[in-house]
C-alpha positions as CSV (number, residue, x, y, z in Angstrom):
1,M,109.3,92.4,118.8
2,L,105.8,91.4,118.3
3,P,105.1,88.1,116.6
4,A,103.9,88.2,113.0
5,M,100.8,86.3,114.1
6,N,99.5,89.4,115.8
7,K,99.7,91.4,112.6
8,N,97.9,88.7,110.7
9,S,95.2,88.3,113.3
10,V,93.9,91.8,112.5
11,W,92.6,90.3,109.3
12,I,90.3,87.9,111.3
13,L,88.6,91.0,112.8
14,Y,88.2,92.6,109.3
15,I,86.9,89.4,107.7
16,G,84.5,88.8,110.6
17,C,83.2,92.4,110.3
18,A,82.8,91.9,106.5
19,L,80.9,88.7,107.0
20,A,78.7,90.3,109.6
21,I,77.9,93.2,107.3
22,L,77.2,91.0,104.3
23,L,75.4,88.1,106.0
24,G,74.1,89.7,109.2
25,S,71.2,91.9,109.7
26,G,70.0,94.5,112.2
27,G,72.2,94.9,115.2
28,I,74.9,92.5,114.0
29,A,75.5,94.4,110.8
30,T,75.2,97.8,112.5
31,G,77.7,96.7,115.2
32,A,80.2,95.6,112.5
33,W,79.9,99.0,110.8
34,W,80.5,100.8,114.1
35,L,83.5,98.6,114.8
36,I,85.0,99.4,111.3
37,A,84.3,103.1,111.8
38,I,85.9,103.1,115.3
39,L,89.0,101.2,114.0
40,A,89.4,103.7,111.1
41,V,89.3,106.7,113.5
42,A,91.6,105.0,116.0
43,H,94.1,104.1,113.3
44,L,94.0,107.6,111.9
45,A,94.7,109.0,115.3
46,E,97.6,106.5,115.7
47,F,99.1,107.7,112.5
48,V,99.0,111.3,113.5
49,V,100.4,110.7,117.0
50,K,103.1,108.3,115.9
51,R,104.0,110.1,112.6
52,D,107.4,111.1,114.0
53,V,108.4,107.4,114.6
54,M,107.6,106.7,110.9
55,V,109.5,109.8,109.7
56,R,112.6,108.6,111.6
57,A,112.2,105.1,110.2
58,G,112.3,106.5,106.6
59,G,110.6,105.0,103.6
60,S,107.4,106.0,102.0
61,M,104.9,107.8,104.3
62,G,102.2,106.6,102.0
63,N,103.2,103.0,102.9
64,H,103.4,103.8,106.6
65,F,99.9,105.4,106.4
66,V,98.3,102.4,104.7
67,Q,100.1,99.9,107.0
68,T,98.9,101.9,110.0
69,M,95.4,102.1,108.7
70,I,95.3,98.3,108.3
71,Y,97.4,97.1,111.3
72,G,97.6,100.1,113.6
73,F,99.7,99.3,116.7
74,F,101.2,96.2,115.1
75,H,102.8,98.4,112.4
76,W,104.4,101.2,114.4
77,K,105.2,99.5,117.7
78,P,108.0,97.3,116.3
79,I,109.5,100.3,114.5
80,E,109.4,102.3,117.7
81,D,110.9,99.4,119.7
82,G,113.7,99.1,117.2
83,Q,114.4,102.8,117.4
84,N,114.5,102.7,121.2
85,A,116.9,99.8,121.1
86,D,119.3,101.7,118.8
87,S,119.5,104.7,121.2
């Protein structure tokens, strides 16, 4: 199982991007916007691809969607590992 620190470290990236957008200018701010956009698309793709893992896990799909959009791999991978260990 992945350490909780990995999940929390995602926030460092988001806070850094927010600061770059708010305080930066030119290429720095533009790069931060691009990074946020790429992360959003990647996390949406992760949700679509790993949806079956989350369906098998049960619970609210809305919660799984939000958690995947925020944490991506760090949300669904521990769930998948737990399911594989059970089988």
